[in-house]
N, C-alpha and C positions, 0 to 999 in steps of 0.2 A: 180201372173197373168202371163199367157203365151201368148206371142205375136201371135204365130201361131194359138192358140185356141181362144183367147179373143180379138185380135187386128183387126179382119176382119172388124168390123163396128165401130172402135174407131173414135171419131170425129177428123176431120182434119188429117186423117191417112196418106194422101199423103205428109204431111210436117214432118213426124216422122223420126228421126235419132237415132242411137245408138252409144254411145261413151264409150270406156273403159278408165277410169281415175283411176289409183291406183287399189284398190280392187273392185271398183264398176263399173257396166255396167249401164250407164245412158240412160234413154229414154228422148229425147229432141224433142220438136216441134219448128220449126222456119219458119216464114213467113214474107214477106215484102222484099223490095229491099235492097241488100247489100249497105253499104255506108251511109245509113240513120241513124239517131240517134237510139241507141239501148235501148230497154226496156226488162228487164228480169223479169219473173213472177214466183212466188212460191205459190203454193196452200196451203190449210190448212190441219190439221190433218184428215186423213182418206180419203182425196180426191186425185185427180190426175189431169193431164193436161186437162181432159175433162171439168174441171171447167171453162176453158177459151174458150170453144168451139165457142162461139159467139163473145166474146170480142176480141180475138186475130185477127180474120179477120177484125174487125173494126179498130183496132190499126194499122194493117199492111198496111192500105191505105197510111200512112204517116211515119211509123217507121219500123225498123228491130226488130221484136219481137221474143223473145226466151222464151218458156215455158218449165219447167222441171218437171218430176216426182221426188219428193224428195226421198231420200234413203228409201227403204223398201215399197214404195208406187207405185201403178200402175205397170209399167213395168221396174222400176229401181230396181236393186238388193239391197239386204239388207246387212248392216254390222252386226257384232255381236250385240246382243241386248243391251249390255252395252255401245255401241257406238251410240245408238239412243238418244243422248243428244243434247241440243241446241248448245253448243260449237262445238261438233263433226260434227253435220249436217251442221252448218254454215261453218266450215272449209272445209268439203267435197264439198259444193257448190262453195266456193271460189276457190278450186282447179279446178273444172270444168270450171268456168269462165276463169281462167288463161289458162287452156289447150286449150280452144276454141278460145283464143285470143280476148275475148270480152272486150269492154270498155263501159259498160252500163252507160247511162246518167240518167237512172231511175231504181231503184229496187222497185218492187211492190210485196207485200206479203199479202195474205188473212189469217186472223185469226192467227194460230201459224206460218204460213209462213211469217207473218210480223215480228215476233220476229227473225226468221232466217235471213231475209233480213237486219234488224237493226244490228244484230251481224256481218254479212258480212261486212257492211259499217264501223262499229265501229272497227273491227279488221284489216281494211285496205286491205281486199281482193278485194275491188272495191272502186272507188271514184266517186259516182254518184252525180248529182246535187240535186236529191231528193230521199228520201226513203218514199214510200207511203204505209201506213198501211190501208188495207181495213178491217174494223171491226177487227182491230188488237188485238190479245191476247198478249199484251205487259206487262201486270202486272198479278200477281197471281189473278185468278178469284174468285169472291165471290160465295157463295151459293153452290148448288149441283154440278154445272159444275166444280168449283174449287176443291171440295172434290174428284171428280173422277180422277183428275190429281194427280200424286204423289202416296201417300200411298195406296189409294184404288185401283188405277190401277195396282200398283205393286203386290198387293195381288192377283188380278184377273189374271194378266199375268202369275203368277206362277202356275195356274191351267191348266193342259194340255188340258182339255176338253173344255175350254172356247172359244177359237177360232172356234172350230167345232160348238159349240152351236150358237155363233153369226152368223156364216156363214149359218147354217141351218135355223136360224130364218129369215135371210135376203131373203130367197127364198119366203117368204110371202110378196108380193108386198105391202099389206096393212101396214105391220110393217115398211117398208122403208118409205112409205108415211107419217106415223105418226112421224118418226124420223125427216124427213125434215120439217114437219109442226112445230115440237117442237122448231126449230130454228127461227121461225117467217117468214119463206120464203114459197113461192108457186112456184113450178117448173113445167115445161112442161113435158109431158110423156117421151120424150127422155132423159131428165136430170135425172128423177127418175130411168129410166132403167139403166143408167150408174152407178149410185150409188148402185143400187141393184146388178149389176155385181161385183163391188168392194167389197161390204160387204159380198157377198156370197163366196168370195175367202178366204180360211182359212189362207193362208200365209199373205195376205194383212192385215187381221184382227189381226193376231199375231204381225205383225210389228207395227201396230197402237198402240196396247196395250203396246208394248215395248217402243215406243216413249213416250206415256203418262206417263208411270211409271218412266221414267228417266227425265221428264221435270222439270226444275227449272228456274224461272224467276227473282229470287232475284238479281243476279249479273247484269242482263240486266237492271232492273229498276234503279239500281244505275248509270249505264253508259249512259242511254238514254239522259240526258241533253247535252252530248257531240255532239249529232246530231244537236241541235239547229234548225236553219231555214230550214235545209234539211228535217226535219220530217214533213210529211203531213198526217193527220188522216182523213179518210173518214169513217163515222159511220152511220149506218142505224138506223132510229128512232125505228123500230120494232124488232130489234135484241134481241132475247131471249137467245142466247148462250153467247155472249160477250156484256152485256148491255152497252148502250151509256155512262153510268156513268164511265166506264173504260176509254173511250177516254177523258172524262173531267178530270179525275185524271191525265192522261198523260200530258194534257196541263198545269196542275198545276205544274208538275215536269219539263216540258220543255216549258216555257212561250213563246219561239219563235216559237213553232210548231203551225201549222194551223189546225183548225178543220172544216170540211165540213160535214154537216148533210144531209143524203138522207132520205126524208120523205116516209112513207108508204111502206118501204121495210124491209126485215129481214136480217139474218146473211149472206145469200147467195145473197146479193144485186147485185153483179157483174154478177150473172147468171140471176137474175130477170130483170135487166135493164142494159144489156151489152153496148148498144150504149150510154146511159147516162153516165155510168162509164168511158167508153173509151173517151168520150168528155171531162170529167174532167181531165183525165190524159194528153190528148193532150193540154189542156189549160196550164197545168203546164209546159209542155215541151216548149210551145211557149214562156212562161215567161222566161225560162232559156235561150232561144235563144235571147231574147230581155230584158235583166235584167233592163233596164231603165224604163220599164213599171211595174215592180214588186211593190207591195204595200210596 
């Protein structure tokens, strides 16, 4: 994605910043008053900061909110494909958090972004009160979605024409709408248009495939119990990409974790119901500020 070409109508464009940390040039969006409790947001595979287009302004009423484009996504530059692993991406995000001098009270990740945020906390790059997984892909996925990560994605990523084909296919708005619908979510026209812009960019698609082909959640699943009460799971009842049973399995691994279910929403629940999701996060932050009220 090229900022000069593709960033003109990017959601919340006026809040965008670019930061060079190590070999990466990061696209970061930040809003809310400095000095307020900080919340850092990480989107899921194939997405970007546009995913928080409505939720960030809602959170910014009370918090200092920082959203990032993950490596190789949106307007953040890409590392070598073999560095698109969970540990490497978490390490890079931790370095960004350090370089910006952030002390986040809450790390929030959607889907695969939840795994990255969990790894950031587990590795000590941040010490938040809570790690919130929104429809978090924290365990190896069952079924066809799981099969596409790892081996299948690795084979596909090795085919040079594949990113071009995906990008060409994304020019068909109907194909993008079907892809969104397959997650169980329904988005407004502006949201679909942003996903279409991302999916029609060959570089973005190639980086997404590289990430998927390098993804391995086995070590994370072993380490998750260390998060204990810090881990909060928000799972949508109608999620077809990361079924709600994944969150239930995580609560079996981490008995101290909390599970909140959002009814009648899909995988992109934070985009479908941004105010509702922001209110949940604000409630957790209020709890951290007044721990005597915690359950």
